[in-house]
Each structure stands twice: as structure tokens, then as C-alpha cells.
C-alpha positions, 0 to 999 in steps of 0.5 A: 815770244822768246825762245826758252833754253831747255837743259838736257834731262839728267838721267843719272838722277832719280826722276821721283823720290822714295815717296813717289814725288818728283825730285827737285831737278825733275820739277825744274826740268818739267817747268823749263819744258812747260816754259819752252812750249809756251805755258798757257800760250801754244807757241806752235799755234802762235808761230803758225798764225805769225807765218799766215799773217806774214804771207800775202793774203792772196796766196795759198802755200801748197807744199808738194810731195805730201807735205801739205799743212794748213788751209786756204789763205785765199788764192792758189800759188804752189810751192813745191818741195823737191825730193831732188833736182837732177838729171832724169836718169839719176832720179831715185828709183827706190824708196819713193812714195806715191806723189813724191816730187823731183825736178828733172833738169833735162825732162822734155816739155811738149815740142822739145826734141830728143836730147834737148829737154829744158827740165820740168817738175816730175812726180812718182807714181806706181800705176799697175804696180810699176813705179816711175817718174811722170810729167804733170800731164801724166806721161812718163819722163823723157829726155 
């Protein structure tokens, strides 16, 4: 399905006439909107089906940070959408939601010494009402 241009509505013109019927330009605009949305074929569903068909059937795309949509595609490969990629000390401490993901480029993995962290994904959580960035094993991020 090709994209259909949708002109901006002209709000300087009346949407309905004196009898309460749609004006000619309003009818044309609604027809354009209907064509852009796919008329009898839902373009959103069509795009979703196309994307699912393009994904190898042995994978499941799971967007991190609460951006999950869709169902299983047989398998389990995670794709994280990070809030930011930065030093642990520069990760945001306000405006975060439970489960937001970031990548701390200097976070320490198990066995790495102080100051020699090689980075890892981290998530925001607020246990006991105090928020912080945690490693996948549930430990506060250290560098």
C-alpha cells in the first residue's frame, strides 16, 4: 500500500454548512484521511504483519523500558531500547519510570575491579520508595 498525502485541514473554512451537512472541502479532507488510513484495509495491521513476516521466525523482539508490543514470534531474542547510554554517574536520576533501561558504559560486571567497569545494561527501580539504577542481577550499579 502506498502512502497517501493528507492535506492540512483548513480551519478557516466551515466544517458544516448552514443545514448541518459537511462542506465540500470537509468531505474531501475526510475522504483523504480515510484513504490514508487504508479505507477497508487497516494499514497499521498491514504494516505489523509485514514486519512480522520480515523477522526471522526463530526470534521474538522484546523492546525494553515498557515499550513491548505484539506476541511471540517463536524464540526469545531481546532488543533493548535504552533511555540513554552514558557514564553511570551521568544517568538521569529524575523523570524515570519503573523499568526504564539505560546502558552504563562504566558499570562493573562481576569480577571487575573498582574503576575498571566495562559497561552493562541497567534498569531503574524504586524499592522502598528510593529510586536507583540496578544491574540485571538486582545490585545497585557500581563503577
